[in-house]
C-alpha positions, -999 to +999 in steps of 0.1 A: -240-419+015-256-449+029-225-471+028-212-461+062-192-432+049-194-397+063-186-364+046-156-347+062-145-311+057-108-303+061-092-269+061-058-264+046-034-236+051+003-228+043+024-197+046+060-210+044+078-222+012+059-233-019+025-227-004+005-240-033+026-272-036+020-278+001-017-275-003-017-297-034+003-323-015-023-323+012-051-329-013-032-359-027-025-373+008-061-370+018-070-396-009-059-420+018-089-410+038-114-419+010-128-402-020-120-365-024-153-351-037-145-313-038-116-289-035-123-253-030-108-224-048-076-210-033-077-179-011-049-157+001-056-147+037-042-124+064-028-143+094-051-145+124-036-143+158-001-152+166+031-134+156+039-112+126+041-136+096+034-140+059+000-143+043-015-178+040-029-197+011-061-215+023-085-240+008-110-266+019-112-302+009-143-324+012-138-361+016-162-390+018-146-413+043-152-444+064-124-434+087-132-424+123-127-388+132-097-399+153-081-418+124-088-388+100-071-364+125-041-388+127-039-387+089-041-349+090-012-348+115+008-373+095+003-352+063+015-321+082+046-340+093+054-350+057+056-314+049+079-306+078+052-289+100+068-276+131+046-269+162+069-246+182+047-215+183+009-213+187-006-198+156+029-193+141+040-197+105+037-232+091+045-252+059+011-269+062-019-269+085-046-296+080-076-291+103-106-314+107-134-288+104-164-311+104-172-348+102-208-354+091-231-347+120-206-359+146-199-338+177-168-348+197-154-330+227-124-349+240-090-337+252-073-349+219-100-340+194-129-315+191-152-318+162-165-295+147-133-275+150-138-252+179-129-220+161-140-228+126-173-208+129-153-177+136-128-180+108-136-165+074-105-182+060-123-216+066-159-206+060-154-188+027-138-218+009-162-242+026-192-222+012-175-221-022-177-259-024-210-264-006-236-237-008-257-255+019-228-260+043-238-261+080-225-273+113-242-302+131-260-277+154-277-262+124-257-230+121-254-223+084-220-211+070-237-184+049-253-170+081-220-171+101-202-153+073-227-125+074-213-116+109-176-118+100-150-094+084-142-108+050-116-082+042-086-105+049-098-132+025-089-128-011-097-152-040-066-162-059-082-169-093-047-174-107-041-204-085-060-237-084-058-271-067-064-302-088-089-328-077-071-362-075-078-384-105-101-413-097-092-447-111-117-471-128 
């Protein structure tokens, strides 16, 4: 990508309502960021941290974008709002969660945005789908997703082969 675009990785999650429809809606909304180049398989995952709650559906979307990380995070939050995301309990249940996992080789550590996502390297529910769409996935500091997964418990991440997200159709 030598046209000024960067490859962004976004994690999706939902555990309230029509979980698959929420994820598919997020994939469609992310076309506003640029070209969606990959959508991972869907995984059902145990909730991590927070209160007792239902299992999540998780996936990863890869987008080639010319948006800044700040603008992409704004789009992620606007997408969550379209699906009635409520932020009243840390790590609580949600209709939709859209996390900016990585943005090319950018490293940002500001009060309103941290890229790569500060806990992504510890979360199998992010790394498993990311590796499924990019076998060479790595963080800007060189840590390879495959190596990080070797140190994590993958028992709470289950492939849902009966569910799939559609890649948005690209016009002429």
